[in-house]
N, C-alpha and C positions, 0 to 999 in steps of 0.2 A: 494721275494720267498714267496710261499704258503708252509707252513710246517705243520707237525704233531710230537708231541712229544709222544712217547710210550714207556711202559715198555716192554722188551722182555719177553715174556711168557714161552718160552722153558727152562725147567729145566736145561738143559746141554749148554744153550747159542746157538748162530748161527753157529753150526758146518755144516757139509756137508750137510745133508738132509734138514734141514730147511731153509739154506742159499739158496740152490738151489731151493726149492719150493717158496721162496721169489722173488729170481732173475727172475724166470720163470714168476711168477705174474707181476712183474714189466715190464718184456719184453712185455707182452700181453697187458699192458696199452698203449703202443705207447709213453709214456712220458720219458723224460730224468730225472730220478729220481736220487737224491743223497742221500746217506745215512751217518750220521754224527755221531761220537762217541768219545769222549775223544779228541777233538781237531782235529780229522783226519776225512778225507772225502773219501767215496767210490763210485763208479759206482753201484747203486742198481741193475743194471741188470746183475752183473757179480758176481757168487758165490764165486770166488777166491777172488775178492776184499772185498767182505762182510766178509769172513772167516779171511781175512788178519787183519781186525780191532779187532780181538780176543774178540768179544762180548759175556760176560756171560750172564746166566739167571738171570733176575731181574733187569739187567741195563737198564738205560734209553738212547734211541737214539732218533735222529731226522731224518726224511725223509722230502724231500722237492723237489719242482719243481720251477724252475726259472720263475719269473713272465713274461718273454718274451713267455713263452708257451701259456700264457692267451691272448695275443695279447694287453697287456697293454703297450707295448713300441712302437717303431717306425715301419717301413716296415718290418724289419727283423722279427720282433715278430708276425706280421700278418702272414708271411710265416710259422713261427713255429706252429701257430694254425691251419692252413690249413693242414699242414704236420701232426700233432698230431690228428686233428679232433675234438679237444675238447674246449669247453668254459671254463670259470673260474668255473662255477657251476660243469661241467664235470670232472675237476681236482680235485676240492674239494672232490667230491663223490669218485674218484678213490683213493685217498689219504687216505679217510677214510676206504675204503676197505683194502688197504695195511696196514695201522695202526692196523686193527682187525686182519689181518693174523700175524702180528709179535707178537701180544698179546697172540696168541694161544699156548699152549704147546704142540709141536710136539713130545715131548718125553713121554707124557702119552699115556696110552693104547687107549684113545679115540681121541687123537690129530690128528689123520689121516686125 
């Protein structure tokens, strides 16, 4: 799994607005991204799943994409790469962008 660990920047945590913005960004990547926190995992493309994790501001989370998305595995993995249209480098870059998004403070006046 390709992962990024990031500290949540929103002072109020991943409540409705930042969770929805993050889920939308994940959906736009075309990747199956998971969000992990406190031993639990959520579909990062679902704002409700994200909010169910109860992530507070300043807490650390991990986002990740299964290595099968990169074509590193067998025939099924190659299909996943075609569907996602992403190379390993593309996935790394998209995860970097998503991590940067999570580190922003959406509750600050200029966090929009």
